[in-house]
C-alpha positions as a Markdown table, in Angstrom:
| # | Residue | x | y | z |
|---|---|---|---|---|
| 1 | Met | 39.2 | 19.1 | -7.3 |
| 2 | Arg | 41.5 | 16.5 | -8.5 |
| 3 | Leu | 43.3 | 16.4 | -4.8 |
| 4 | Ala | 40.0 | 15.7 | -3.5 |
| 5 | Leu | 39.2 | 12.9 | -5.8 |
| 6 | Leu | 42.4 | 11.3 | -5.5 |
| 7 | Thr | 42.2 | 11.5 | -1.6 |
| 8 | Ala | 38.8 | 10.1 | -1.6 |
| 9 | Leu | 39.9 | 7.2 | -3.7 |
| 10 | Thr | 42.8 | 6.6 | -1.6 |
| 11 | Met | 40.4 | 6.6 | 1.4 |
| 12 | Val | 38.1 | 3.9 | -0.4 |
| 13 | Ala | 41.2 | 1.8 | -1.0 |
| 14 | Phe | 42.3 | 1.6 | 2.6 |
| 15 | Ala | 38.5 | 0.8 | 3.6 |
| 16 | Ala | 38.4 | -1.8 | 1.0 |
| 17 | Asn | 41.3 | -3.9 | 2.8 |
| 18 | Ser | 39.0 | -4.6 | 5.4 |
| 19 | Val | 36.3 | -5.5 | 3.2 |
| 20 | Leu | 38.3 | -7.8 | 1.0 |
| 21 | Asn | 39.6 | -9.4 | 4.0 |
| 22 | Arg | 36.4 | -10.1 | 5.7 |
| 23 | Ala | 34.7 | -11.3 | 2.6 |
| 24 | Ala | 37.8 | -13.7 | 1.9 |
| 25 | Val | 38.5 | -14.8 | 5.5 |
| 26 | Gly | 35.0 | -14.7 | 6.9 |
| 27 | Gly | 33.5 | -16.4 | 4.2 |
| 28 | Gly | 36.0 | -19.4 | 4.4 |
| 29 | Leu | 37.6 | -18.7 | 1.0 |
| 30 | Ile | 41.0 | -18.8 | 2.5 |
| 31 | Asp | 42.9 | -19.1 | 5.8 |
| 32 | Pro | 44.1 | -15.9 | 7.5 |
| 33 | Gly | 47.5 | -16.9 | 7.2 |
| 34 | Ser | 47.6 | -17.5 | 3.6 |
| 35 | Phe | 45.5 | -14.3 | 3.0 |
| 36 | Ala | 48.1 | -12.1 | 4.8 |
| 37 | Leu | 50.9 | -13.7 | 3.3 |
| 38 | Ile | 49.8 | -13.3 | -0.2 |
| 39 | Arg | 48.7 | -9.7 | 0.9 |
| 40 | Val | 52.2 | -9.0 | 1.6 |
| 41 | Val | 53.8 | -10.8 | -1.6 |
| 42 | Ser | 51.5 | -8.7 | -3.8 |
| 43 | Gly | 52.2 | -5.5 | -2.1 |
| 44 | Ala | 55.9 | -5.9 | -1.8 |
| 45 | Ala | 55.9 | -6.7 | -5.8 |
| 46 | Ile | 54.0 | -3.6 | -6.8 |
| 47 | Leu | 55.8 | -1.3 | -4.3 |
| 48 | Cys | 59.2 | -2.3 | -5.5 |
| 49 | Met | 58.1 | -2.1 | -9.0 |
| 50 | Ile | 57.0 | 1.5 | -8.3 |
| 51 | Ala | 60.5 | 2.3 | -6.7 |
| 52 | Val | 62.4 | 0.6 | -9.5 |
| 53 | Ala | 60.3 | 2.5 | -11.9 |
| 54 | Arg | 61.3 | 5.9 | -10.0 |
| 55 | Gly | 64.9 | 5.1 | -9.8 |
| 56 | Val | 64.6 | 5.1 | -6.0 |
| 57 | Pro | 67.0 | 2.5 | -4.1 |
| 58 | Leu | 65.3 | 0.6 | -1.4 |
| 59 | Pro | 66.7 | 1.5 | 1.9 |
| 60 | Leu | 67.0 | -1.9 | 3.4 |
| 61 | Trp | 69.8 | -1.9 | 5.9 |
| 62 | Val | 68.7 | 1.1 | 8.3 |
| 63 | Arg | 68.3 | 0.7 | 11.7 |
| 64 | Ala | 64.6 | 1.7 | 12.1 |
| 65 | Arg | 63.6 | -1.1 | 9.5 |
| 66 | Trp | 63.5 | -4.0 | 11.8 |
| 67 | Ala | 61.0 | -2.1 | 14.2 |
| 68 | Gly | 59.1 | -1.5 | 11.1 |
| 69 | Val | 59.1 | -5.0 | 10.0 |
| 70 | Ala | 58.1 | -6.2 | 13.3 |
| 71 | Gly | 55.1 | -3.8 | 13.2 |
| 72 | Leu | 54.0 | -4.5 | 10.0 |
| 73 | Ser | 54.3 | -8.3 | 10.7 |
| 74 | Leu | 52.0 | -7.8 | 13.6 |
| 75 | Tyr | 49.7 | -5.7 | 11.9 |
| 76 | Met | 49.1 | -8.0 | 8.9 |
| 77 | Ile | 48.7 | -11.4 | 11.1 |
| 78 | Gly | 46.5 | -9.7 | 13.6 |
| 79 | Phe | 44.4 | -7.8 | 10.6 |
| 80 | Ser | 43.9 | -11.2 | 8.9 |
| 81 | Leu | 43.1 | -13.3 | 12.0 |
| 82 | Ala | 40.5 | -10.8 | 13.5 |
| 83 | Tyr | 38.1 | -10.8 | 10.4 |
| 84 | Leu | 37.4 | -14.8 | 11.3 |
| 85 | Thr | 34.8 | -13.2 | 13.7 |
| 86 | Leu | 34.7 | -9.2 | 13.4 |
| 87 | Asp | 32.4 | -7.3 | 10.9 |
| 88 | Ala | 34.5 | -5.3 | 8.2 |
| 89 | Gly | 33.1 | -2.0 | 9.7 |
| 90 | Leu | 33.7 | -2.8 | 13.3 |
| 91 | Gly | 37.1 | -4.3 | 12.7 |
| 92 | Ala | 38.1 | -1.1 | 10.7 |
| 93 | Leu | 36.9 | 1.2 | 13.7 |
| 94 | Ile | 38.6 | -0.8 | 16.3 |
| 95 | Leu | 42.0 | -0.8 | 14.0 |
| 96 | Phe | 41.7 | 3.0 | 13.4 |
| 97 | Gly | 40.6 | 4.0 | 17.1 |
| 98 | Thr | 43.7 | 1.8 | 18.6 |
| 99 | Val | 46.4 | 3.3 | 16.1 |
| 100 | Gln | 45.3 | 7.1 | 16.8 |
| 101 | Ile | 45.0 | 6.5 | 20.5 |
| 102 | Ala | 48.3 | 4.9 | 20.7 |
| 103 | Met | 49.8 | 7.3 | 18.5 |
| 104 | Phe | 48.5 | 10.2 | 20.6 |
| 105 | Gly | 49.6 | 8.7 | 23.8 |
| 106 | Trp | 53.1 | 8.2 | 22.2 |
| 107 | Gly | 53.0 | 11.7 | 21.3 |
| 108 | Ala | 51.9 | 13.2 | 24.8 |
| 109 | Leu | 54.7 | 10.8 | 26.4 |
| 110 | Thr | 57.3 | 12.0 | 24.2 |
| 111 | Gly | 56.5 | 15.5 | 23.0 |
| 112 | Ala | 54.9 | 18.7 | 24.3 |
| 113 | Ala | 52.0 | 18.5 | 26.8 |
| 114 | Pro | 48.7 | 18.4 | 25.1 |
| 115 | Ser | 46.2 | 20.8 | 25.6 |
| 116 | Leu | 42.9 | 20.3 | 27.5 |
| 117 | Arg | 41.0 | 20.1 | 24.2 |
| 118 | Ala | 43.5 | 17.4 | 22.7 |
| 119 | Leu | 42.9 | 15.4 | 26.0 |
| 120 | Val | 39.1 | 15.7 | 26.1 |
| 121 | Gly | 39.2 | 14.3 | 22.5 |
| 122 | Ala | 41.5 | 11.6 | 23.3 |
| 123 | Gly | 39.2 | 10.6 | 26.2 |
| 124 | Ile | 36.0 | 10.7 | 24.2 |
| 125 | Ala | 37.5 | 8.5 | 21.4 |
| 126 | Phe | 39.1 | 6.1 | 23.9 |
| 127 | Ala | 35.3 | 5.8 | 25.6 |
| 128 | Gly | 33.7 | 5.1 | 22.1 |
| 129 | Leu | 36.6 | 2.4 | 21.7 |
| 130 | Ile | 35.7 | 0.7 | 25.1 |
| 131 | Leu | 32.1 | 0.8 | 24.1 |
| 132 | Ala | 33.1 | -1.1 | 20.7 |
| 133 | Leu | 35.2 | -3.6 | 22.9 |
| 134 | Trp | 32.9 | -3.9 | 25.9 |
| 135 | Pro | 32.8 | -7.7 | 26.6 |
| 136 | Gly | 29.7 | -9.7 | 28.2 |
| 137 | Pro | 26.0 | -10.1 | 27.1 |
| 138 | Gly | 25.3 | -8.1 | 24.1 |
| 139 | Ala | 28.8 | -7.4 | 23.1 |
| 140 | Val | 29.1 | -6.2 | 19.5 |
| 141 | Ala | 32.7 | -7.7 | 19.1 |
| 142 | Asp | 34.2 | -11.2 | 19.6 |
| 143 | Pro | 36.9 | -10.7 | 22.5 |
| 144 | Ala | 39.6 | -12.7 | 20.5 |
| 145 | Gly | 38.5 | -10.9 | 17.3 |
| 146 | Ala | 38.9 | -7.4 | 19.1 |
| 147 | Gly | 42.1 | -8.5 | 20.9 |
| 148 | Leu | 43.8 | -9.5 | 17.6 |
| 149 | Met | 42.5 | -6.3 | 15.8 |
| 150 | Val | 43.9 | -4.1 | 18.8 |
| 151 | Ala | 47.2 | -5.9 | 18.5 |
| 152 | Ala | 47.0 | -5.2 | 15.0 |
| 153 | Gly | 46.5 | -1.5 | 15.5 |
| 154 | Leu | 49.1 | -1.2 | 18.1 |
| 155 | Gly | 51.5 | -3.0 | 15.2 |
| 156 | Trp | 50.6 | -0.2 | 12.8 |
| 157 | Ala | 51.2 | 2.3 | 15.0 |
| 158 | Ala | 54.7 | 1.1 | 16.0 |
| 159 | Tyr | 55.2 | 0.7 | 12.0 |
| 160 | Thr | 54.1 | 4.4 | 11.5 |
| 161 | Leu | 56.2 | 5.6 | 14.4 |
| 162 | Ala | 59.4 | 3.8 | 13.2 |
| 163 | Gly | 59.0 | 5.2 | 9.7 |
| 164 | Arg | 58.4 | 8.9 | 10.6 |
| 165 | Gly | 61.7 | 10.8 | 9.4 |
| 166 | Ala | 62.2 | 8.6 | 6.3 |
| 167 | Pro | 63.4 | 10.6 | 3.6 |
| 168 | Asp | 61.3 | 8.6 | 0.9 |
| 169 | Ala | 58.3 | 7.0 | 2.4 |
| 170 | Leu | 57.3 | 4.9 | -0.6 |
| 171 | Ala | 60.8 | 3.4 | -0.9 |
| 172 | Ala | 60.6 | 2.9 | 3.0 |
| 173 | Thr | 57.3 | 1.2 | 2.8 |
| 174 | Ala | 58.5 | -1.2 | 0.0 |
| 175 | Ala | 61.6 | -2.0 | 1.9 |
| 176 | Asn | 59.6 | -2.8 | 5.0 |
| 177 | Phe | 56.8 | -5.1 | 2.9 |
| 178 | Leu | 60.0 | -7.0 | 1.2 |
| 179 | Leu | 61.8 | -7.6 | 4.5 |
| 180 | Thr | 58.6 | -8.8 | 6.0 |
| 181 | Leu | 58.2 | -11.7 | 3.7 |
| 182 | Pro | 60.8 | -13.8 | 5.2 |
| 183 | Val | 59.3 | -13.3 | 8.7 |
| 184 | Met | 55.6 | -13.7 | 7.7 |
| 185 | Gly | 56.9 | -17.0 | 5.6 |
| 186 | Leu | 58.4 | -18.6 | 8.9 |
| 187 | Leu | 55.1 | -17.7 | 10.8 |
| 188 | Leu | 52.5 | -18.6 | 8.4 |
| 189 | Leu | 53.7 | -21.5 | 6.0 |
| 190 | Gly | 52.5 | -24.6 | 7.2 |
| 191 | Pro | 50.2 | -27.7 | 6.3 |
| 192 | Ala | 46.9 | -25.9 | 7.5 |
| 193 | Met | 46.8 | -23.4 | 4.7 |
| 194 | Met | 43.7 | -23.6 | 2.7 |
| 195 | Val | 43.3 | -21.3 | -0.5 |
| 196 | Ala | 40.6 | -21.4 | -2.8 |
| 197 | Pro | 41.1 | -19.4 | -6.2 |
| 198 | Thr | 38.6 | -16.5 | -5.3 |
| 199 | Gly | 40.2 | -16.2 | -1.7 |
| 200 | Ala | 43.6 | -15.9 | -3.6 |
| 201 | Ala | 42.6 | -13.3 | -6.1 |
| 202 | Leu | 40.9 | -11.4 | -3.2 |
| 203 | Ala | 44.3 | -11.3 | -1.3 |
| 204 | Val | 46.2 | -10.2 | -4.4 |
| 205 | Val | 43.9 | -7.3 | -4.8 |
| 206 | Ser | 44.1 | -6.3 | -1.1 |
| 207 | Gly | 48.0 | -6.5 | -1.6 |
| 208 | Ala | 48.7 | -5.1 | -4.9 |
| 209 | Val | 45.8 | -2.6 | -5.5 |
| 210 | Thr | 44.4 | -1.5 | -2.0 |
| 211 | Ser | 47.5 | -1.6 | 0.0 |
| 212 | Gly | 50.2 | -0.9 | -2.6 |
| 213 | Leu | 48.8 | 1.1 | -5.1 |
| 214 | Gly | 46.7 | 2.8 | -2.3 |
| 215 | Tyr | 49.9 | 3.8 | -0.1 |
| 216 | Ala | 51.6 | 5.1 | -3.5 |
| 217 | Leu | 48.6 | 7.2 | -4.0 |
| 218 | Trp | 48.5 | 8.5 | -0.3 |
| 219 | Tyr | 52.2 | 9.4 | -0.3 |
| 220 | Ala | 51.6 | 11.3 | -3.6 |
| 221 | Val | 48.7 | 13.5 | -2.2 |
| 222 | Leu | 49.9 | 13.6 | 1.6 |
| 223 | Pro | 52.6 | 16.4 | 0.9 |
| 224 | Arg | 49.8 | 18.5 | -0.8 |
| 225 | Met | 47.8 | 18.7 | 2.4 |
| 226 | Ala | 48.0 | 20.3 | 6.0 |
| 227 | Pro | 49.1 | 17.9 | 8.9 |
| 228 | Ala | 45.5 | 18.3 | 10.4 |
| 229 | Thr | 43.6 | 17.8 | 6.9 |
| 230 | Ala | 45.4 | 14.6 | 6.4 |
| 231 | Ala | 44.6 | 13.2 | 9.9 |
| 232 | Val | 40.9 | 14.3 | 9.7 |
| 233 | Val | 40.4 | 13.1 | 6.3 |
| 234 | Gln | 41.3 | 9.5 | 7.7 |
| 235 | Leu | 38.3 | 9.4 | 9.9 |
| 236 | Ser | 36.3 | 8.6 | 7.0 |
| 237 | Val | 38.0 | 5.0 | 6.3 |
| 238 | Pro | 36.1 | 3.4 | 9.2 |
| 239 | Leu | 32.9 | 4.9 | 8.0 |
| 240 | Ile | 33.3 | 3.8 | 4.3 |
| 241 | Ala | 34.4 | 0.4 | 5.7 |
| 242 | Ile | 31.1 | 0.0 | 7.8 |
| 243 | Ala | 29.1 | 1.3 | 4.3 |
| 244 | Gly | 30.9 | -1.3 | 2.5 |
| 245 | Gly | 30.2 | -4.0 | 4.8 |
| 246 | Ala | 26.7 | -3.2 | 4.8 |
| 247 | Leu | 26.4 | -3.0 | 1.0 |
| 248 | Leu | 28.6 | -5.7 | -0.1 |
| 249 | Leu | 28.6 | -8.3 | 3.0 |
| 250 | Ala | 25.0 | -7.6 | 4.4 |
| 251 | Glu | 26.7 | -6.5 | 7.5 |
| 252 | Val | 24.2 | -4.3 | 9.3 |
| 253 | Pro | 25.7 | -2.2 | 12.0 |
| 254 | Gly | 24.0 | -2.1 | 15.0 |
| 255 | Leu | 23.4 | 1.1 | 17.4 |
| 256 | Ile | 26.1 | 0.4 | 19.8 |
| 257 | Val | 28.7 | 0.3 | 16.9 |
| 258 | Leu | 27.3 | 3.7 | 15.1 |
| 259 | Leu | 27.4 | 5.1 | 18.6 |
| 260 | Ala | 31.0 | 4.0 | 19.0 |
| 261 | Ala | 31.9 | 5.2 | 15.7 |
| 262 | Ala | 30.4 | 8.5 | 16.7 |
| 263 | Leu | 32.6 | 8.6 | 19.7 |
| 264 | Val | 35.8 | 7.5 | 18.2 |
| 265 | Leu | 36.0 | 9.5 | 15.3 |
| 266 | Gly | 34.5 | 12.8 | 17.1 |
| 267 | Gly | 36.8 | 12.5 | 19.8 |
| 268 | Ile | 39.9 | 12.0 | 17.3 |
| 269 | Ala | 38.5 | 14.8 | 15.1 |
| 270 | Leu | 38.5 | 17.2 | 18.3 |
| 271 | Ala | 42.0 | 16.0 | 19.3 |
| 272 | Val | 43.8 | 16.3 | 15.9 |
| 273 | Thr | 42.2 | 19.9 | 14.9 |
| 274 | Asp | 43.7 | 21.3 | 18.2 |
| 275 | Ala | 45.5 | 24.5 | 16.7 |
| 276 | Arg | 48.2 | 24.0 | 19.3 |
| 277 | Arg | 49.3 | 20.4 | 17.8 |
């Protein structure tokens, strides 16, 4: 029961990043660059504090670190910019679908050949993602926002793949956040920055609580569950974000969004629960 509660809390924290970002950036309380920068500063601070408290050294100068920094920077910037136009739930769905499909594709290219079930599941998920991204009259996603969120998803997938095999995932995450700071500063600091106190507070919560503490909690519960379980439980994140956007931001998802969510999440569930993978 304790593991289930901690896992549920972690998924809520991950989904809350979308709601917080959309509320702050979409509400005009802060510009996207400032939100991303404050989020990284706050996340780096809390993660480094946890690492120091555990007495774990930060692995700053390892070969895979710079790939992780590049992927994390792309994710943070694309994520914040996308929420200028995307609803919280739709953004989370596009992000999650892109990450999972990209990682499935990478695994298929570099590992064992996927089974028919895994291919069918990936195809269904991809069809749902295309439905959410389809442009033209009646489109549910702004093309620019959707493209930025796809870029964020690719960045997060690259970040995840670069961090595989790290002996201490939390310490590696803290190191990535810390080294991402100067990169983000060079890219985002400028005269166009606009930060209202409420926007800054939301960014701090997103960085320190729902990102930093959320990752720390996830890495604590992750070793206690099977890989397939860990993959399936993350399917709840876009659904929680859709619910949070509806309850807190009055974003009512349309039929196409709900259908796309069913296809993406159902397809991924079919693929990741394949006994051969």
